[in-house]
C-alpha positions in Angstrom: -10.2 -2.4 -21.4 -6.6 -3.4 -20.4 -5.6 -4.1 -16.8 -3.5 -0.9 -16.8 -6.5 1.2 -18.0 -8.7 -0.5 -15.4 -6.2 0.3 -12.6 -5.8 3.9 -13.9 -9.6 4.5 -13.7 -9.8 3.0 -10.2 -7.0 5.3 -8.9 -9.0 8.4 -9.6 -11.8 7.2 -7.4 -12.7 10.0 -5.1 -15.3 8.3 -2.9 -15.1 8.6 0.9 -14.8 4.8 1.3 -11.8 4.7 -1.1 -10.2 7.6 0.8 -10.6 5.7 4.1 -8.9 2.7 2.6 -6.0 4.7 1.4 -5.7 6.3 4.9 -6.0 2.9 6.5 -3.2 1.4 4.4 -0.9 4.4 4.9 -1.6 4.4 8.6 -0.8 0.7 8.9 2.4 1.2 6.9 3.5 4.0 9.2 3.0 1.6 12.2 5.5 -0.8 10.7 3.3 -3.3 8.9 4.4 -4.6 5.5 2.4 -3.6 2.5 1.8 -7.3 1.7 0.3 -7.9 5.1 -1.9 -4.8 5.0 -3.5 -5.6 1.6 -4.3 -9.0 2.9 -5.9 -7.6 6.0 -9.6 -8.4 6.4 -10.4 -4.7 6.6 -9.1 -4.4 3.0 -10.1 -7.8 1.6 -13.7 -7.4 2.8 -14.0 -4.2 0.9 -12.0 -4.7 -2.3 -11.7 -7.4 -4.9 -8.2 -8.4 -6.1 -8.2 -6.0 -9.0 -9.3 -3.1 -6.7 -6.5 -4.1 -4.2 -4.1 -4.1 -7.1 -5.2 -0.6 -8.0 -5.0 0.5 -4.4 -1.3 -0.1 -4.2 -0.8 2.3 -7.1 -2.2 5.2 -5.1 0.5 7.9 -4.8 0.1 8.1 -1.0 0.6 4.4 -0.7 3.5 4.2 -3.1 5.2 7.0 -1.0 4.5 5.2 2.3 5.7 1.9 0.9 9.0 3.5 -0.3 9.6 4.7 3.2 9.0 1.1 4.4 11.5 -0.3 1.9 14.1 2.4 2.8 13.7 1.6 6.5 14.1 -2.1 5.9 17.3 -1.5 3.8 18.7 0.9 6.4 18.1 -1.7 9.2 19.8 -4.4 7.1 22.8 -2.2 6.3 23.2 -1.2 10.0 23.1 -4.9 10.9 25.9 -5.6 8.4 27.9 -2.7 9.6 27.8 -3.8 13.2 28.5 -7.5 12.7 
């Protein structure tokens, strides 16, 4: 099985533990933490191996939350440039 196939199969995990991890990551992102920091958080690393963490960042909720993070960062940088 390829890495893409493995990740695709993990994304469809409907377990309560998996859902809690998705909720944790999206919650942390909404509080301003970076995705890189959150996936290295002990709460995540103690529960998932590297391949599972890789799959986790492909979850639609996390992708959407991370896009907001990237847009907020870009807005802040552009505002900084505009006021300097």
